[in-house]
C-alpha positions as CSV (number, residue, x, y, z in Angstrom):
1,M,-10.6,7.3,16.8
2,S,-11.4,9.7,13.9
3,D,-11.8,8.4,10.4
4,E,-8.8,10.3,9.3
5,Q,-6.6,8.6,11.9
6,A,-8.1,5.2,11.2
7,I,-7.2,5.7,7.5
8,K,-3.7,6.8,8.4
9,D,-3.3,3.7,10.5
10,T,-4.3,1.6,7.6
11,I,-1.8,3.4,5.4
12,Q,0.9,2.7,7.9
13,T,-0.1,-1.0,8.0
14,Y,0.0,-1.0,4.2
15,F,3.6,0.4,4.2
16,D,4.6,-2.0,7.0
17,C,3.4,-5.0,5.0
18,M,5.9,-4.1,2.3
19,Y,8.7,-2.9,4.5
20,E,8.5,-6.0,6.7
21,S,7.6,-8.5,3.9
22,S,4.4,-9.4,5.9
23,A,1.6,-11.2,4.1
24,D,-0.5,-10.9,7.3
25,K,-0.3,-7.1,7.3
26,T,-1.1,-7.1,3.6
27,H,-4.4,-8.9,4.3
28,A,-5.0,-6.6,7.2
29,A,-4.7,-3.4,5.1
30,F,-6.6,-4.6,2.0
31,H,-10.2,-5.5,1.5
32,P,-10.3,-9.2,0.2
33,N,-11.7,-8.1,-3.2
34,A,-9.1,-5.3,-3.7
35,K,-7.0,-5.0,-6.9
36,I,-3.4,-3.8,-7.2
37,T,-2.7,-2.4,-10.6
38,G,0.1,-0.4,-12.3
39,V,2.8,-0.4,-15.0
40,L,6.2,-1.9,-14.0
41,G,9.0,-2.3,-16.5
42,G,6.6,-1.3,-19.4
43,A,4.1,-4.0,-18.6
44,L,0.7,-3.8,-17.0
45,Q,0.7,-5.5,-13.6
46,E,-2.7,-6.7,-12.1
47,M,-2.8,-8.5,-8.8
48,S,-5.3,-9.8,-6.4
49,V,-4.6,-9.3,-2.7
50,S,-3.4,-12.9,-2.4
51,D,-1.1,-12.4,-5.3
52,F,0.3,-9.2,-3.8
53,A,0.6,-10.7,-0.3
54,G,2.6,-13.6,-1.8
55,F,4.8,-11.1,-3.7
56,V,5.5,-9.0,-0.6
57,A,6.2,-12.1,1.5
58,N,8.7,-13.4,-1.0
59,Q,10.9,-10.3,-0.7
60,Q,13.5,-11.8,1.7
61,P,15.3,-10.6,3.6
62,S,12.7,-7.8,4.0
63,P,13.7,-4.2,3.3
64,K,13.5,-3.6,7.0
65,D,15.9,-6.4,7.7
66,Q,18.3,-5.1,5.0
67,G,18.4,-1.8,6.8
68,E,16.7,0.2,4.0
69,A,15.4,3.6,5.0
70,A,11.7,3.7,5.6
71,R,10.0,6.4,3.5
72,L,6.3,7.0,3.5
73,D,4.7,10.4,2.8
74,I,1.0,11.0,2.7
75,V,0.6,13.5,-0.1
76,S,-3.1,13.9,0.1
77,L,-6.2,12.4,1.8
78,E,-9.8,13.1,1.0
79,I,-12.7,11.5,2.8
80,A,-16.3,11.3,1.5
81,G,-18.6,9.4,3.8
82,D,-17.5,5.8,3.9
83,T,-15.0,6.2,1.0
84,A,-11.7,7.9,0.8
85,V,-8.7,8.4,-1.5
86,A,-5.1,8.9,-0.5
87,R,-2.0,9.5,-2.5
88,V,1.1,8.2,-0.9
89,R,4.8,8.3,-1.9
90,D,6.9,5.5,-0.7
91,D,10.2,3.8,-1.5
92,Y,10.2,0.0,-2.1
93,L,12.6,-2.3,-3.8
94,G,14.9,0.5,-4.8
95,M,12.1,2.5,-6.5
96,T,10.0,5.5,-5.5
97,F,6.2,4.8,-6.0
98,L,3.3,7.3,-6.1
99,D,0.3,5.2,-5.0
100,T,-3.3,6.1,-5.3
101,L,-5.2,4.2,-2.6
102,S,-9.0,4.0,-2.6
103,F,-10.6,3.1,0.7
104,L,-13.9,1.7,1.8
105,K,-15.2,1.6,5.3
106,T,-17.2,-1.5,6.1
107,D,-18.1,-2.8,9.6
108,D,-16.4,0.3,11.1
109,R,-13.1,-0.7,9.5
110,W,-11.2,1.2,6.8
111,Q,-9.5,-1.0,4.2
112,I,-7.8,-0.3,0.8
113,Y,-10.2,-1.4,-2.0
114,N,-8.0,-0.4,-4.9
115,K,-4.3,0.5,-5.4
116,L,-3.0,2.1,-8.5
117,F,0.8,2.5,-8.5
118,F,3.1,4.6,-10.6
119,V,6.9,4.3,-10.5
120,E,8.4,7.8,-10.3
121,G,12.0,6.5,-10.6
122,D,14.8,5.2,-8.5
123,A,14.6,5.6,-4.8
124,S,16.9,8.4,-3.5
């Protein structure tokens, strides 16, 4: 499998973790030392992977179970050796996010090492 496809698969797992409210998929997509950071409601949010996995898992019923439309667009993807950066747009919890995901390849596995999120507005 190409690096590009492996990263896209990780992006899909990342989206699925939120869409399905899956802590397991959160841990699969993110490096254990990753940080999730952004501004939500005017306040800086900083989470560890465990914090984010707990937040995702607590969204019950999941967006998928509620019948929400799945929206994930890969806006850009750049690979440089064992690092990569992707910008993705997704709808989650009634909001549209533009996420900047930094990736690191370790042990032949691509994982998200950092997530910066920006809320663009209400989901359409």
